[in-house]
C-alpha positions as CSV (number, residue, x, y, z in Angstrom):
1,M,-34.6,0.0,65.0
2,R,-31.9,2.4,66.1
3,V,-30.4,4.4,63.2
4,F,-27.0,6.1,63.3
5,A,-25.1,8.0,60.7
6,F,-21.4,8.3,59.9
7,V,-20.6,11.4,58.0
8,G,-17.5,12.8,56.3
9,P,-16.2,14.2,53.1
10,S,-15.6,11.8,50.2
11,G,-12.3,10.0,50.3
12,T,-11.5,10.6,54.0
13,G,-11.8,6.9,55.0
14,K,-15.4,6.4,56.0
15,S,-15.8,3.0,54.4
16,Y,-12.4,1.9,55.9
17,R,-13.4,3.0,59.4
18,A,-17.1,2.0,59.3
19,Q,-16.7,-1.4,60.9
20,M,-14.7,0.1,63.8
21,V,-17.4,2.7,64.4
22,A,-20.2,0.2,64.1
23,G,-18.4,-2.1,66.5
24,E,-18.0,0.6,69.1
25,I,-21.7,1.2,69.2
26,N,-22.8,-2.4,68.7
27,I,-24.2,-2.2,65.2
28,S,-23.9,-5.1,62.8
29,Y,-25.6,-3.6,59.7
30,I,-24.2,-0.8,57.6
31,I,-25.5,1.0,54.5
32,D,-22.7,2.3,52.4
33,D,-22.8,3.5,48.8
34,G,-25.8,1.4,47.8
35,L,-24.9,-1.7,49.8
36,L,-26.4,-3.3,52.9
37,I,-23.5,-4.9,54.8
38,N,-23.7,-7.3,57.7
39,E,-20.5,-8.1,59.6
40,N,-18.2,-7.4,56.5
41,E,-20.5,-9.3,54.2
42,V,-22.6,-7.6,51.5
43,V,-26.1,-9.0,51.9
44,A,-28.0,-6.6,49.4
45,G,-27.4,-3.9,46.8
46,E,-24.7,-2.9,44.4
47,S,-21.8,-0.6,45.0
48,A,-22.5,3.0,43.8
49,K,-18.7,3.3,43.4
50,K,-19.0,1.3,40.2
51,A,-21.4,3.8,38.6
52,P,-20.1,5.5,35.4
53,T,-20.5,9.2,36.6
54,K,-20.4,11.1,39.8
55,I,-24.1,12.0,39.4
56,E,-25.0,8.3,38.9
57,T,-22.9,7.4,41.9
58,V,-24.9,9.9,44.1
59,K,-28.3,8.8,42.8
60,H,-27.4,5.2,43.4
61,A,-26.0,5.8,46.9
62,I,-29.2,7.7,48.0
63,F,-31.6,5.1,46.4
64,I,-33.3,7.4,43.9
65,D,-34.1,4.5,41.6
66,E,-37.5,3.0,42.7
67,K,-36.4,-0.6,41.9
68,E,-33.2,-0.3,43.9
69,R,-35.0,1.4,46.7
70,K,-37.7,-1.3,46.9
71,E,-35.1,-4.0,46.8
72,M,-33.2,-2.5,49.7
73,V,-36.3,-1.8,51.8
74,K,-37.3,-5.5,51.2
75,A,-33.8,-6.6,52.3
76,I,-33.9,-4.5,55.5
77,K,-37.4,-6.0,56.3
78,K,-36.0,-9.5,55.7
79,Y,-32.9,-9.1,58.0
80,K,-34.7,-7.0,60.6
81,P,-31.6,-5.3,62.0
82,E,-31.9,-3.9,65.5
83,S,-29.6,-1.1,64.5
84,I,-28.0,0.3,61.4
85,L,-25.2,2.7,60.5
86,I,-25.7,4.9,57.4
87,L,-22.6,6.3,55.7
88,G,-22.7,9.6,53.8
89,T,-20.9,12.7,52.8
90,S,-23.3,15.1,54.6
91,D,-26.1,15.3,57.1
92,G,-28.5,15.9,54.3
93,M,-27.3,12.8,52.4
94,V,-27.8,10.4,55.3
95,E,-31.2,11.9,56.1
96,K,-32.2,11.4,52.5
97,I,-31.1,7.8,52.6
98,A,-33.0,7.1,55.8
99,K,-36.1,8.7,54.4
100,N,-35.9,6.9,51.0
101,L,-35.4,3.5,52.8
102,E,-38.3,4.2,55.2
103,L,-36.0,4.0,58.2
104,P,-36.7,5.7,61.6
105,E,-35.1,9.1,62.3
106,I,-31.4,9.1,62.8
107,Q,-30.6,9.0,66.5
108,K,-27.0,10.1,66.4
109,T,-24.5,11.2,63.9
110,I,-20.8,10.4,64.2
111,Y,-18.4,12.6,62.1
112,I,-15.2,11.3,60.6
113,Q,-13.2,14.0,62.5
114,E,-14.2,12.3,65.7
115,V,-12.5,9.0,64.8
116,A,-9.7,10.0,62.4
117,T,-6.9,12.6,62.7
118,K,-6.5,15.2,60.0
119,D,-3.3,13.5,58.9
120,E,-5.2,10.1,58.5
121,M,-7.9,11.8,56.4
122,E,-5.3,13.6,54.2
123,T,-3.5,10.3,53.7
124,A,-6.8,8.6,52.6
125,K,-7.5,11.5,50.2
126,N,-4.0,11.4,48.7
127,I,-4.2,7.7,48.1
128,R,-7.6,8.2,46.4
129,I,-6.2,10.9,44.2
130,T,-2.8,9.5,43.4
131,Q,-3.5,5.8,43.3
132,G,-7.2,5.8,42.5
133,K,-7.8,3.4,45.4
134,H,-10.8,3.3,47.5
135,V,-12.5,0.8,49.8
136,I,-15.5,-1.0,48.2
137,P,-17.1,-2.7,51.1
């Protein structure tokens, strides 16, 4: 399995751009905020964005809970993706997700700044702050 990462600060449009990035490098599976997504369809997990606190959101997104981790590992083994894109806010976060889910080492990391302009990232942040909107895959 080929493992890639897509990294950028919270609220800069990673979830929004994930399908585009995955399509460019021929990846059909994405791990984003506690979810396993295949071609725009959630096939396993629950969105960390629904967690009640920021700490719970992070714990959920990096699969700290043993039950959630085992369920996701089982789903990955079931679907047997040839490649997968992990979304996160830092290199450390995506590495932790890969380790917790027993995935191979990340082969390449793409950063949000490589696929979005500063203005686009600022617009995404402003929408998140002023309207409370964010993409739940």
